[in-house]
The first five atom37 places (N, CA, C, CB, O) and aatype in JSON, in Angstrom:
{
  "aatype": [12, 2, 0, 0, 16, 2, 16, 19, 19, 10, 6, 7, 19, 19, 0, 16, 1, 3, 19, 9, 1, 19, 16, 14, 7, 7, 10, 0, 0, 10, 2, 10, 16, 10, 16, 8, 5, 15, 5, 5, 0, 6, 7, 2, 15, 13, 19, 0, 19, 6, 0, 6, 9, 2, 0, 19, 0, 13, 7, 6, 19, 0, 6, 0, 10, 2, 2, 19, 11, 19, 0, 3, 0, 10, 16, 19, 11, 7, 13, 10, 15, 5, 11, 2, 1, 18, 2, 15, 12, 10, 9, 10, 8, 9, 16, 5, 13, 11, 18, 15, 2],
  "atom_mask": [
    [1, 1, 1, 1, 1],
    [1, 1, 1, 1, 1],
    [1, 1, 1, 1, 1],
    [1, 1, 1, 1, 1],
    [1, 1, 1, 1, 1],
    [1, 1, 1, 1, 1],
    [1, 1, 1, 1, 1],
    [1, 1, 1, 1, 1],
    [1, 1, 1, 1, 1],
    [1, 1, 1, 1, 1],
    [1, 1, 1, 1, 1],
    [1, 1, 1, 0, 1],
    [1, 1, 1, 1, 1],
    [1, 1, 1, 1, 1],
    [1, 1, 1, 1, 1],
    [1, 1, 1, 1, 1],
    [1, 1, 1, 1, 1],
    [1, 1, 1, 1, 1],
    [1, 1, 1, 1, 1],
    [1, 1, 1, 1, 1],
    [1, 1, 1, 1, 1],
    [1, 1, 1, 1, 1],
    [1, 1, 1, 1, 1],
    [1, 1, 1, 1, 1],
    [1, 1, 1, 0, 1],
    [1, 1, 1, 0, 1],
    [1, 1, 1, 1, 1],
    [1, 1, 1, 1, 1],
    [1, 1, 1, 1, 1],
    [1, 1, 1, 1, 1],
    [1, 1, 1, 1, 1],
    [1, 1, 1, 1, 1],
    [1, 1, 1, 1, 1],
    [1, 1, 1, 1, 1],
    [1, 1, 1, 1, 1],
    [1, 1, 1, 1, 1],
    [1, 1, 1, 1, 1],
    [1, 1, 1, 1, 1],
    [1, 1, 1, 1, 1],
    [1, 1, 1, 1, 1],
    [1, 1, 1, 1, 1],
    [1, 1, 1, 1, 1],
    [1, 1, 1, 0, 1],
    [1, 1, 1, 1, 1],
    [1, 1, 1, 1, 1],
    [1, 1, 1, 1, 1],
    [1, 1, 1, 1, 1],
    [1, 1, 1, 1, 1],
    [1, 1, 1, 1, 1],
    [1, 1, 1, 1, 1],
    [1, 1, 1, 1, 1],
    [1, 1, 1, 1, 1],
    [1, 1, 1, 1, 1],
    [1, 1, 1, 1, 1],
    [1, 1, 1, 1, 1],
    [1, 1, 1, 1, 1],
    [1, 1, 1, 1, 1],
    [1, 1, 1, 1, 1],
    [1, 1, 1, 0, 1],
    [1, 1, 1, 1, 1],
    [1, 1, 1, 1, 1],
    [1, 1, 1, 1, 1],
    [1, 1, 1, 1, 1],
    [1, 1, 1, 1, 1],
    [1, 1, 1, 1, 1],
    [1, 1, 1, 1, 1],
    [1, 1, 1, 1, 1],
    [1, 1, 1, 1, 1],
    [1, 1, 1, 1, 1],
    [1, 1, 1, 1, 1],
    [1, 1, 1, 1, 1],
    [1, 1, 1, 1, 1],
    [1, 1, 1, 1, 1],
    [1, 1, 1, 1, 1],
    [1, 1, 1, 1, 1],
    [1, 1, 1, 1, 1],
    [1, 1, 1, 1, 1],
    [1, 1, 1, 0, 1],
    [1, 1, 1, 1, 1],
    [1, 1, 1, 1, 1],
    [1, 1, 1, 1, 1],
    [1, 1, 1, 1, 1],
    [1, 1, 1, 1, 1],
    [1, 1, 1, 1, 1],
    [1, 1, 1, 1, 1],
    [1, 1, 1, 1, 1],
    [1, 1, 1, 1, 1],
    [1, 1, 1, 1, 1],
    [1, 1, 1, 1, 1],
    [1, 1, 1, 1, 1],
    [1, 1, 1, 1, 1],
    [1, 1, 1, 1, 1],
    [1, 1, 1, 1, 1],
    [1, 1, 1, 1, 1],
    [1, 1, 1, 1, 1],
    [1, 1, 1, 1, 1],
    [1, 1, 1, 1, 1],
    [1, 1, 1, 1, 1],
    [1, 1, 1, 1, 1],
    [1, 1, 1, 1, 1],
    [1, 1, 1, 1, 1]
  ],
  "atom_positions": [
    [[4.41, -1.17, -23.55], [5.29, -2.04, -22.58], [5.66, -2.92, -23.42], [4.66, -2.7, -21.3], [5.02, -3.29, -24.41]],
    [[7.11, -3.44, -22.94], [7.8, -4.66, -23.55], [7.35, -5.6, -22.46], [9.55, -4.57, -23.79], [7.26, -5.35, -21.26]],
    [[7.06, -6.84, -23.18], [6.6, -8.42, -22.62], [7.95, -9.1, -22.37], [5.61, -9.46, -23.86], [7.93, -10.3, -22.11]],
    [[9.44, -8.3, -22.45], [10.3, -9.69, -22.09], [10.24, -10.26, -20.99], [11.59, -9.61, -22.16], [9.57, -9.77, -20.08]],
    [[10.91, -11.37, -20.82], [11.01, -12.25, -20.17], [12.02, -11.69, -18.64], [11.53, -13.35, -21.17], [13.19, -11.3, -18.59]],
    [[11.07, -11.86, -17.61], [11.85, -11.64, -16.48], [11.37, -12.62, -15.38], [11.76, -10.17, -16.05], [10.61, -12.34, -14.46]],
    [[11.93, -13.82, -15.64], [11.31, -15.12, -14.67], [12.62, -15.54, -13.93], [10.58, -16.65, -15.68], [13.65, -15.89, -14.5]],
    [[12.4, -15.43, -12.08], [13.5, -16.05, -11.59], [12.71, -17.19, -10.93], [14.46, -15.13, -10.66], [11.51, -17.07, -10.67]],
    [[13.47, -18.35, -10.65], [13.14, -19.32, -9.87], [14.14, -19.99, -8.89], [12.66, -20.15, -10.65], [15.07, -20.65, -9.37]],
    [[14.01, -19.85, -7.5], [15.16, -19.91, -6.77], [15.08, -20.89, -5.41], [15.49, -18.46, -6.44], [14.07, -20.94, -4.7]],
    [[15.87, -21.38, -5.25], [15.73, -22.46, -3.88], [16.64, -21.71, -2.6], [16.56, -24.32, -4.3], [17.87, -21.8, -2.63]],
    [[16.05, -21.1, -1.69], [16.75, -20.67, -0.82], [16.34, -20.85, 0.46], [0.0, 0.0, 0.0], [15.41, -21.63, 0.66]],
    [[16.77, -20.37, 1.21], [16.64, -20.56, 3.15], [16.12, -19.0, 3.75], [18.67, -20.96, 4.1], [16.93, -18.14, 3.42]],
    [[15.13, -18.54, 4.45], [14.52, -17.68, 4.97], [15.48, -17.21, 5.73], [13.41, -18.01, 5.49], [15.79, -18.12, 6.5]],
    [[16.15, -16.22, 5.95], [17.08, -15.75, 6.59], [16.61, -14.55, 7.58], [18.05, -15.42, 5.64], [16.89, -14.53, 8.78]],
    [[15.92, -13.64, 6.97], [14.91, -12.99, 7.84], [13.54, -12.57, 7.26], [15.5, -11.82, 8.38], [13.38, -12.4, 6.05]],
    [[12.67, -12.42, 8.09], [11.38, -11.78, 7.59], [10.85, -10.84, 8.22], [10.43, -12.57, 7.48], [10.57, -11.14, 9.39]],
    [[10.55, -9.66, 7.87], [9.39, -8.81, 8.59], [8.12, -9.16, 9.1], [9.03, -7.93, 7.86], [7.54, -10.15, 8.64]],
    [[7.56, -8.37, 10.09], [5.95, -8.37, 9.76], [5.3, -8.5, 9.0], [5.41, -7.7, 9.85], [6.0, -8.26, 8.01]],
    [[3.89, -8.87, 8.51], [3.16, -8.51, 7.58], [2.63, -7.32, 7.59], [2.39, -9.24, 7.43], [2.1, -6.99, 8.65]],
    [[2.62, -6.46, 6.59], [2.11, -5.25, 6.63], [1.17, -4.53, 5.74], [2.97, -4.66, 6.68], [1.7, -4.36, 4.64]],
    [[0.32, -4.19, 5.78], [-0.63, -3.21, 4.75], [-0.04, -2.4, 3.85], [-1.46, -2.23, 5.45], [0.77, -1.58, 4.3]],
    [[-0.23, -2.43, 2.78], [0.21, -1.02, 1.78], [-1.03, 0.01, 2.01], [0.35, -1.43, -0.19], [-2.21, -0.23, 2.28]],
    [[-0.43, 1.12, 1.82], [-1.92, 2.08, 1.6], [-2.88, 2.1, 0.71], [-1.75, 3.26, 1.43], [-3.88, 2.81, 0.72]],
    [[-2.51, 1.19, -0.19], [-3.46, 0.59, -1.49], [-4.2, -0.55, -0.55], [0.0, 0.0, 0.0], [-5.23, -0.84, -1.15]],
    [[-4.13, -1.14, 0.4], [-4.6, -2.36, 0.81], [-4.46, -3.73, 0.7], [0.0, 0.0, 0.0], [-5.16, -4.7, 1.0]],
    [[-3.51, -3.6, 0.25], [-2.53, -5.21, 0.15], [-1.55, -5.47, 0.84], [-1.85, -5.53, -1.05], [-0.7, -4.59, 0.98]],
    [[-1.4, -6.57, 1.37], [-1.03, -7.21, 2.51], [0.33, -7.36, 1.58], [-2.0, -8.61, 3.18], [0.31, -7.38, 0.35]],
    [[1.51, -7.48, 2.38], [2.87, -7.16, 2.16], [4.15, -7.6, 3.06], [2.84, -5.86, 2.14], [4.38, -7.24, 4.21]],
    [[4.88, -8.4, 2.31], [5.6, -9.71, 3.64], [7.17, -9.45, 2.6], [4.57, -12.24, 3.65], [7.45, -9.88, 1.48]],
    [[8.13, -8.38, 3.77], [9.44, -8.3, 2.99], [10.29, -9.48, 3.94], [10.23, -6.49, 2.97], [10.03, -9.66, 5.13]],
    [[11.44, -10.32, 3.1], [12.03, -10.89, 3.85], [13.3, -11.59, 3.16], [11.14, -11.63, 4.47], [13.06, -12.03, 2.03]],
    [[14.47, -11.76, 3.58], [15.73, -12.22, 2.79], [16.02, -13.5, 2.62], [16.85, -11.78, 3.29], [16.21, -14.06, 3.7]],
    [[16.11, -14.14, 1.76], [16.74, -15.53, 1.35], [17.8, -15.88, 1.29], [16.55, -15.89, 0.41], [18.24, -15.19, 0.37]],
    [[18.62, -16.53, 1.63], [20.12, -16.83, 1.13], [19.79, -18.23, 0.79], [21.51, -16.64, 2.3], [18.99, -19.08, 1.19]],
    [[20.99, -18.1, -0.34], [21.01, -19.56, -1.36], [22.51, -19.36, -1.59], [19.9, -19.62, -3.1], [23.19, -18.35, -1.76]],
    [[22.82, -20.88, -1.52], [24.37, -21.78, -2.06], [23.98, -22.92, -3.03], [25.3, -22.67, -0.63], [23.01, -23.66, -2.98]],
    [[24.93, -22.86, -3.87], [24.91, -23.91, -5.13], [25.77, -24.15, -5.91], [24.13, -23.72, -5.96], [26.5, -23.17, -6.07]],
    [[26.11, -25.17, -6.59], [27.13, -25.11, -7.58], [26.63, -24.97, -9.0], [27.96, -26.29, -7.47], [25.81, -25.82, -9.35]],
    [[26.93, -24.16, -9.76], [26.78, -23.86, -11.34], [27.48, -23.9, -12.26], [26.53, -22.95, -11.62], [28.57, -23.33, -12.28]],
    [[27.11, -24.43, -13.02], [28.22, -24.64, -14.41], [27.98, -23.88, -14.95], [28.31, -25.71, -15.38], [26.87, -23.52, -15.33]],
    [[29.48, -23.24, -15.16], [29.67, -21.95, -15.85], [30.8, -22.53, -16.8], [30.1, -20.57, -14.81], [31.7, -23.13, -16.22]],
    [[30.88, -22.41, -18.19], [32.11, -22.89, -19.26], [32.38, -24.2, -19.22], [0.0, 0.0, 0.0], [31.54, -24.92, -19.75]],
    [[33.68, -24.9, -18.56], [33.75, -25.82, -18.62], [34.14, -26.12, -16.86], [34.54, -26.11, -19.81], [34.82, -27.1, -16.55]],
    [[33.71, -25.34, -16.01], [33.73, -25.61, -14.51], [32.78, -25.76, -13.78], [34.23, -24.84, -13.91], [31.81, -26.32, -14.28]],
    [[32.68, -25.3, -12.2], [31.4, -25.34, -11.59], [32.17, -24.14, -10.68], [30.71, -26.96, -10.86], [33.39, -24.0, -10.53]],
    [[31.14, -23.37, -10.16], [31.04, -22.0, -9.59], [30.38, -21.88, -8.24], [30.29, -21.15, -10.52], [29.19, -21.54, -8.21]],
    [[31.05, -22.15, -7.05], [30.24, -21.96, -5.96], [29.55, -20.8, -5.88], [30.88, -22.09, -4.91], [30.25, -19.8, -5.95]],
    [[27.88, -20.56, -5.7], [27.4, -19.38, -5.93], [26.92, -19.28, -4.14], [26.15, -19.33, -7.33], [26.54, -20.3, -3.56]],
    [[26.97, -18.39, -3.66], [26.19, -17.9, -2.47], [26.04, -16.59, -2.59], [26.77, -18.17, -1.18], [26.88, -15.77, -2.97]],
    [[24.47, -16.37, -2.11], [24.01, -14.94, -2.29], [22.9, -14.7, -1.58], [23.73, -14.57, -3.62], [22.0, -15.54, -1.53]],
    [[22.84, -13.77, -1.08], [21.47, -13.13, -0.02], [20.88, -12.25, -0.72], [21.8, -12.32, 1.43], [21.51, -11.26, -1.07]],
    [[19.24, -12.44, -1.15], [18.36, -12.0, -1.9], [17.24, -11.09, -0.79], [17.78, -13.3, -2.75], [16.74, -11.38, 0.29]],
    [[17.16, -9.95, -1.62], [15.94, -9.49, -0.8], [14.69, -9.85, -1.38], [15.9, -8.02, -0.63], [14.84, -10.44, -2.45]],
    [[13.73, -9.73, -1.09], [12.38, -10.1, -1.68], [11.13, -9.79, -1.06], [12.32, -11.39, -1.83], [11.26, -9.55, 0.14]],
    [[10.13, -9.72, -1.43], [9.08, -9.17, -1.48], [7.82, -9.71, -1.79], [9.28, -8.41, -2.08], [7.97, -10.46, -2.75]],
    [[6.53, -9.66, -1.38], [5.69, -10.66, -1.79], [4.19, -10.01, -1.43], [6.08, -12.11, -1.01], [3.89, -9.76, -0.26]],
    [[3.45, -9.81, -2.31], [1.87, -8.7, -2.2], [0.9, -9.6, -1.79], [1.16, -7.89, -3.81], [1.2, -10.79, -1.88]],
    [[-0.47, -9.24, -1.24], [-1.6, -10.06, -1.45], [-1.64, -11.59, -0.81], [0.0, 0.0, 0.0], [-1.24, -11.93, 0.3]],
    [[-2.15, -12.27, -1.65], [-2.35, -13.45, -1.31], [-1.44, -14.55, -0.73], [-2.76, -13.78, -2.18], [-1.55, -15.29, 0.25]],
    [[-0.3, -14.33, -1.92], [1.16, -14.61, -1.33], [1.8, -14.29, -0.67], [1.87, -14.6, -1.73], [2.79, -14.97, -0.42]],
    [[1.54, -12.77, 0.13], [2.08, -12.43, 1.44], [1.56, -12.95, 2.55], [2.04, -11.2, 1.65], [2.19, -12.92, 3.61]],
    [[0.35, -13.5, 2.44], [-0.58, -13.98, 3.46], [0.01, -15.48, 3.9], [-2.2, -14.02, 2.84], [0.27, -15.96, 5.0]],
    [[0.1, -15.99, 2.55], [0.42, -17.72, 2.8], [1.87, -17.41, 3.41], [0.48, -18.97, 1.09], [2.26, -18.15, 4.32]],
    [[2.44, -16.69, 3.12], [4.24, -16.78, 3.45], [4.34, -16.16, 4.64], [5.4, -15.93, 2.34], [5.44, -16.13, 5.19]],
    [[3.24, -15.57, 5.24], [3.54, -15.39, 6.34], [3.62, -16.32, 7.76], [2.93, -14.58, 6.38], [3.82, -16.1, 8.96]],
    [[3.3, -17.61, 6.8], [3.45, -18.94, 8.0], [5.09, -19.04, 7.95], [2.53, -20.79, 7.45], [5.5, -19.9, 8.74]],
    [[5.91, -18.5, 7.36], [7.22, -19.43, 7.18], [7.92, -18.6, 7.83], [7.85, -19.84, 5.71], [8.0, -17.38, 7.64]],
    [[8.52, -19.35, 8.74], [9.84, -19.07, 9.94], [10.92, -18.93, 9.26], [10.23, -20.27, 11.05], [11.19, -19.52, 8.21]],
    [[11.67, -18.01, 9.9], [13.27, -18.23, 9.55], [13.68, -19.94, 9.44], [14.3, -17.45, 10.96], [13.13, -20.87, 10.03]],
    [[14.54, -19.97, 8.73], [15.23, -21.26, 8.2], [14.89, -22.29, 7.62], [15.7, -21.77, 8.87], [15.4, -23.41, 7.52]],
    [[13.66, -21.66, 7.09], [12.46, -22.17, 6.33], [12.99, -22.27, 5.22], [11.2, -21.4, 6.29], [13.38, -21.22, 4.71]],
    [[13.17, -23.51, 4.5], [13.57, -23.74, 2.83], [12.54, -23.5, 2.08], [14.02, -25.19, 2.37], [11.43, -24.01, 2.24]],
    [[12.87, -22.57, 1.06], [11.57, -22.27, 0.02], [12.21, -22.43, -1.23], [10.79, -20.69, 0.08], [13.44, -22.36, -1.2]],
    [[11.59, -22.67, -2.48], [12.05, -22.77, -3.69], [10.58, -21.66, -3.8], [12.32, -24.49, -4.53], [9.47, -22.06, -3.45]],
    [[10.78, -20.51, -4.25], [10.14, -19.22, -5.1], [10.55, -19.09, -6.78], [10.74, -17.73, -4.33], [11.51, -19.34, -7.5]],
    [[9.09, -18.49, -6.91], [9.25, -18.3, -8.49], [8.67, -16.94, -8.43], [8.39, -19.45, -9.61], [7.65, -16.71, -7.79]],
    [[9.44, -15.86, -9.22], [8.58, -14.59, -9.23], [9.66, -13.83, -10.35], [0.0, 0.0, 0.0], [10.2, -14.53, -11.21]],
    [[9.96, -12.2, -10.26], [10.73, -11.38, -11.3], [11.38, -10.55, -10.34], [9.86, -10.55, -12.47], [11.41, -10.71, -9.12]],
    [[11.78, -9.84, -10.87], [13.12, -8.86, -10.57], [12.61, -7.32, -10.78], [14.55, -9.21, -11.78], [12.05, -7.01, -11.83]],
    [[12.84, -6.3, -9.65], [12.48, -5.47, -10.19], [13.07, -4.44, -9.31], [11.2, -5.56, -10.46], [13.13, -4.76, -8.12]],
    [[13.63, -2.96, -9.74], [14.39, -2.27, -8.84], [13.42, -1.81, -7.5], [15.05, -1.03, -9.66], [12.19, -1.76, -7.5]],
    [[14.04, -1.58, -6.7], [13.56, -1.35, -5.04], [12.06, -0.22, -5.68], [15.28, -0.19, -3.64], [10.92, -0.67, -5.74]],
    [[12.37, 1.09, -6.05], [11.68, 2.04, -6.27], [12.81, 3.16, -7.03], [10.96, 2.41, -4.91], [14.02, 3.3, -6.88]],
    [[11.78, 3.9, -7.93], [12.16, 4.75, -8.68], [13.47, 5.23, -8.28], [11.26, 5.63, -8.78], [14.3, 5.51, -9.14]],
    [[13.77, 5.37, -6.89], [15.04, 6.01, -6.77], [16.02, 5.58, -5.8], [14.84, 7.27, -6.55], [16.77, 6.19, -5.03]],
    [[15.76, 4.09, -6.11], [16.78, 3.11, -5.4], [16.95, 1.93, -6.28], [16.29, 2.59, -3.93], [16.18, 0.99, -6.05]],
    [[17.71, 1.8, -7.13], [18.13, 0.7, -8.31], [18.49, -0.79, -7.75], [19.55, 1.27, -9.16], [18.55, -1.78, -8.48]],
    [[18.69, -0.8, -6.57], [18.96, -2.26, -5.66], [17.56, -3.09, -6.36], [18.85, -2.0, -3.44], [16.42, -2.66, -6.49]],
    [[18.11, -4.4, -6.73], [17.36, -5.51, -7.27], [16.62, -5.87, -6.2], [18.13, -6.64, -7.83], [17.12, -5.82, -5.08]],
    [[15.34, -6.27, -6.39], [14.25, -7.19, -5.32], [13.64, -7.84, -5.89], [13.24, -6.61, -4.48], [13.16, -7.45, -6.96]],
    [[13.41, -9.18, -5.39], [12.54, -10.3, -5.95], [11.43, -10.15, -5.65], [12.8, -11.53, -5.62], [11.21, -10.18, -4.44]],
    [[10.23, -9.92, -6.58], [8.99, -10.12, -6.44], [8.52, -11.74, -6.49], [8.4, -9.28, -7.45], [8.55, -12.47, -7.48]],
    [[8.0, -12.12, -4.91], [7.75, -13.56, -4.76], [6.26, -13.55, -5.51], [7.8, -14.15, -3.02], [5.46, -12.84, -4.91]],
    [[5.81, -14.11, -6.55], [4.59, -14.75, -6.66], [4.3, -15.88, -6.69], [4.12, -14.51, -7.4], [3.08, -15.99, -6.78]],
    [[5.02, -17.19, -6.64], [4.65, -18.15, -6.28], [5.81, -19.11, -5.18], [4.23, -18.66, -7.52], [7.01, -18.88, -5.37]],
    [[5.48, -20.05, -4.17], [6.22, -20.54, -3.37], [5.97, -21.82, -2.84], [6.32, -19.77, -2.58], [4.82, -22.16, -2.53]],
    [[7.04, -22.63, -2.7], [6.45, -23.99, -2.15], [7.55, -24.11, -1.0], [6.39, -25.44, -3.37], [8.5, -23.33, -1.08]],
    [[7.54, -24.95, -0.01], [8.33, -25.43, 0.84], [9.43, -26.47, 0.05], [7.44, -26.05, 1.92], [9.09, -27.12, -0.94]],
    [[10.55, -26.53, 0.52], [11.87, -27.27, 0.0], [12.47, -28.46, 0.84], [13.02, -26.21, -0.1], [12.52, -28.24, 2.05]],
    [[12.85, -29.47, 0.48], [13.3, -30.4, 1.57], [14.74, -29.92, 1.97], [13.3, -31.99, 1.07], [15.36, -30.51, 2.85]]
  ]
}
């Protein structure tokens, strides 16, 4: 297994959130969508970034995220993975989060 770096830190706002569910393996799971807006340096200028990111959390992180509401600002940390082996859409798997101002 390759131990290549795959770490994402993102500030965003909760746009949607599903009801917490339990996986067949017994883990709590929560799907949500985050929106992000920022200015990022690229070359000698700045680029306006607007993105909508699908995310999921499992276990204790999902249970803690179950308290977030739509429009809450968060800073999340996690990794990217494809949705499943049949769908290559990227999903942010949240492993840590905190409320932002």
